[in-house]
C-alpha positions in Angstrom: -145.7 134.8 82.4 -142.8 132.7 83.5 -143.7 129.6 85.4 -141.5 127.8 87.8 -142.0 124.3 89.4 -142.3 124.9 93.2 -143.3 123.3 96.4 -145.8 125.8 98.1 -146.6 125.6 101.7 -150.0 127.2 102.4 -151.8 128.0 105.6 -154.0 125.7 107.0 -151.5 122.5 106.5 -151.6 122.6 102.7 -148.7 121.4 100.8 -149.0 121.6 97.0 -146.3 121.6 94.2 -146.7 122.6 90.6 -146.0 125.2 88.1 -146.4 128.4 89.8 -147.3 131.6 88.2 -147.4 134.7 90.3 -150.2 137.3 89.6 -151.2 140.6 91.3 -153.2 139.2 94.3 -152.5 135.4 93.9 -150.5 132.6 92.5 -151.9 130.1 90.1 -150.6 126.4 90.5 -151.0 124.3 87.2 -150.5 120.8 87.1 -151.0 121.0 91.0 -150.1 118.0 93.1 -151.2 117.8 96.8 -148.7 116.2 99.0 -150.7 114.3 101.6 -147.7 112.7 103.3 -144.2 113.9 102.9 -142.7 110.4 103.4 -139.2 111.9 104.1 -136.5 111.4 106.8 -134.8 115.0 106.4 -137.8 117.2 106.0 -139.6 118.8 103.2 -136.5 120.1 101.4 -135.8 116.3 100.5 -138.8 116.5 98.1 -137.2 119.2 95.9 -135.7 116.2 93.8 -139.0 114.4 93.5 -141.1 112.2 95.6 -139.7 109.4 97.8 -141.1 105.9 97.7 -143.0 106.7 100.9 -144.5 110.1 99.6 -148.3 110.2 99.2 -149.8 112.6 96.8 -152.6 113.2 94.3 -153.3 115.4 91.5 -155.5 118.5 91.8 -155.4 120.3 88.4 -155.3 124.0 88.6 -155.3 125.7 92.0 -155.5 129.6 92.9 -154.0 130.7 96.1 -154.2 133.9 97.6 -150.6 135.4 97.9 -151.6 136.2 101.8 -152.2 132.4 102.4 -148.7 131.3 101.1 -146.1 130.7 104.0 -143.0 129.9 101.8 -142.1 128.3 98.4 -139.3 126.0 97.5 -138.0 125.6 93.9 -138.1 122.0 92.8 -137.4 119.6 89.8 -140.7 119.3 88.2 -139.7 116.5 85.8 -139.2 114.1 88.7 -142.7 114.9 90.0 -144.4 114.7 86.7 -143.4 111.0 85.8 
């Protein structure tokens, strides 16, 4: 299945980015990065081009999320996140 690098907003305040693969009942985010603090001045969309100097994040590995928990997703440039 094709994966696309996305920023995924999940209920309960989680924001995770990584390579997203959609399955029947869930999505699998590989190379997952949890965005702890956006560090933006223009909102979450500013992170589609990569983290800012003030963004705080950490690696999580592989994360499985039920589809029902996903609020929305934004396509982003993964190469800038994976430096």
